[in-house]
C-alpha positions as CSV (number, residue, x, y, z in Angstrom):
1,M,4.5,39.2,-7.6
2,N,2.9,35.6,-8.8
3,R,0.1,33.7,-7.0
4,A,2.2,31.6,-5.4
5,A,4.5,34.0,-4.1
6,R,1.1,36.2,-2.6
7,I,-0.1,33.3,-1.5
8,G,3.2,32.0,1.0
9,A,2.8,35.8,2.0
10,L,-0.4,35.4,3.3
11,L,0.1,33.0,5.0
12,V,3.1,34.4,6.7
13,V,1.1,37.4,7.6
14,I,-1.3,34.5,9.4
15,L,1.4,32.8,11.2
16,L,3.0,36.0,13.0
17,G,-0.6,37.4,13.9
18,C,-0.9,34.0,15.4
19,V,2.3,34.2,16.7
20,A,1.6,37.6,18.3
21,A,-2.5,37.0,19.6
22,V,0.2,33.9,21.9
23,V,2.9,35.8,23.2
24,L,0.3,38.3,24.1
25,D,-2.1,36.1,25.7
26,Q,1.0,34.8,27.8
27,S,1.9,38.3,28.7
28,G,-1.3,39.0,30.4
29,V,-2.6,41.2,28.3
30,F,-5.9,40.0,27.3
31,G,-7.0,39.7,31.4
32,D,-7.0,36.6,33.2
33,R,-10.7,35.4,31.4
34,A,-10.1,31.6,31.6
35,A,-7.4,31.7,34.5
36,G,-9.9,29.7,36.4
37,P,-13.0,27.0,36.3
38,T,-15.8,28.2,34.8
39,Q,-19.0,27.6,36.6
40,G,-22.1,26.6,35.7
41,P,-25.6,28.0,36.4
42,P,-26.4,27.8,39.8
43,G,-28.0,24.6,41.4
44,Q,-25.9,22.9,38.5
45,T,-24.0,19.8,39.8
46,A,-20.8,18.2,38.4
47,P,-21.3,14.7,37.4
48,A,-20.4,11.3,38.8
49,Q,-17.0,9.8,38.6
50,G,-18.4,5.8,38.4
51,G,-16.5,2.7,37.9
52,S,-14.2,0.8,39.6
53,G,-11.9,3.0,41.0
54,G,-9.2,0.9,39.7
55,D,-8.4,3.3,36.9
56,P,-9.9,6.5,37.4
57,G,-9.7,8.0,33.8
58,Y,-12.3,5.5,32.5
59,G,-15.3,5.4,34.2
60,D,-17.6,3.4,33.4
61,L,-17.5,2.7,29.8
62,K,-17.4,-1.5,28.6
């Protein structure tokens, strides 16, 4: 087996591992850890939304 074939086989194994991880994650095997939004420490508030209101996605960019 030459070097190119070994590298190709390694890449295939990595790709299959990633596909397996995605499939298992979608089927819920890893639990429901990332289903909801993360909460910060108590007493911490969300950042204020600034801007003129015309386009809520840009805030106070100038």
